C-alpha positions, 0 to 999 in steps of 0.5 A: 507487482511480485512474483505471482501465480497465473490467474491470483485474484490480486492479477485481476484487473478492477477487485478490490484484491488488486487495486490493494496491491496496487497501492500497496506497491505504491505506497511502500515503494523508495526509488532514488530517483523518483524525485523525493519521499513525497513521489508516493502521492502521486502512485497511490492519489488515485487508487484512494478514496477521496475521504481517505486522501484528505486524512493521509494527504493531512498526515503527510506533513512537509518533510524536516530536518530528519527526513530530508537527510534521510532522502539525502542518504536513498538519493547518495545510495542509489536506494531502489526497496521493491514490494513483492506481493506474496498474497492479496485475499479478502477477509471474510472476518472483517464482513461484507458488502457489494461496495465495501472489502476489507484485503490482506496484502502480504508483501514483501520489501526488497531494500537495494542500493547500487553497493549491495543490488543482490539484499535479499528480501526481508520478511513478510509483512502483512498490511490489512486495508478496506476497500469501497467501491466508488465511480465503479472502480475499489479505491482504499478507504483505511490502511493497517499495517499491524507491524508499523503501528496502529492503524491509521484514521477512517474516514467511514466505518467498516462494514459488519454485515455478514458475506451471503 
């Protein structure tokens, strides 16, 4: 998950920061040899709350001609888009409960191809993830990448409780 300092919150297993960082990595990485553009589903589904998974799976309609052509280009160029997690922290201003957090993940994306294997990463991107604790695990229950457009629909309302 990118180069991060030892002991960073997004490296600590069992934290909402770790689950959020893993979800962002799984959602945005593109690996030309992973069988198709729907490969992200296998990476993020185990990290996604069931209600939000229903929202995502409805939004991910079968690929049309434009998406199929784009994927053929990814394979032809042997594209490898790698996510580097720069930071992941709980957004204190979003409120808190023992079972709900909002995590801000800053990441960059290196879009490399066989012809350009040393392409530098792009600029840092923010992503906000609503995390819920279900069955003892932190799972993604909502996602918004401000530079990518408005937030995706959420199945439940965020907490408005202040942190103790």
